[in-house]
C-alpha positions, 0 to 999 in steps of 0.5 A: 500500499506504501509502495502505491502511494508513492508511485501515485505519488511520483507519477501524479508530480511529473512536470511536462515541459513545452517551450515556455508553459510547465504543466505540472499535476492541474496546473498551467504555468508559463515560465517565463512570466509564473503567470498560472492557471488550473486545468481540468483533468480532462484539459490537462491530458489532452494537452499533454497529448497535443506536447507529446505527438506535436499532431494528433487526429482528433478521433484519437482524444475523442476515443482515448482521452474522451472516451467517446466513440469516433463515430458520435457527433458531439462538440465536446473535444471542441469545447476543452479545446476552446476552454484550453486556448483561453487558459492558454492565452490567460498565461501569455505562451506563445502556444497555440493549437491549430485545427485542420480537417481531422487533425490537431497540431500544437506549435509555438 
C-alpha cells in the first residue's frame, strides 16, 4: 500500500515542459512570466497528448481521452479545446493549438 502511494505521488508530480509552459499536476504555468492557471484533468490530458505527439487526429483524443466513439457527433472536444486555448491566453504563452480537418497541431 505504501509503495502504491509513493508511485501515485511520483506520477502525479511529473512536470511536462514545452517551450514556455510547464504543466505540474493540473497547474499550467508560463515559466517566463510565472502566470499560471489550473486545468481540469481532461484538459491536462488533452494538452499533454498534444505536447507529446505534436500532431494528432481528433478521433484519437475523442476515443482515448474523452472515451467517446469517433463516429458520434459531439462538440465536446471543441469545447475542451476552446477552454484550453483561453487558459493558454491567460498565461500569455506563444503556443497555439491549431485545427485543420480532423487533425490537431500544437505549435510555438
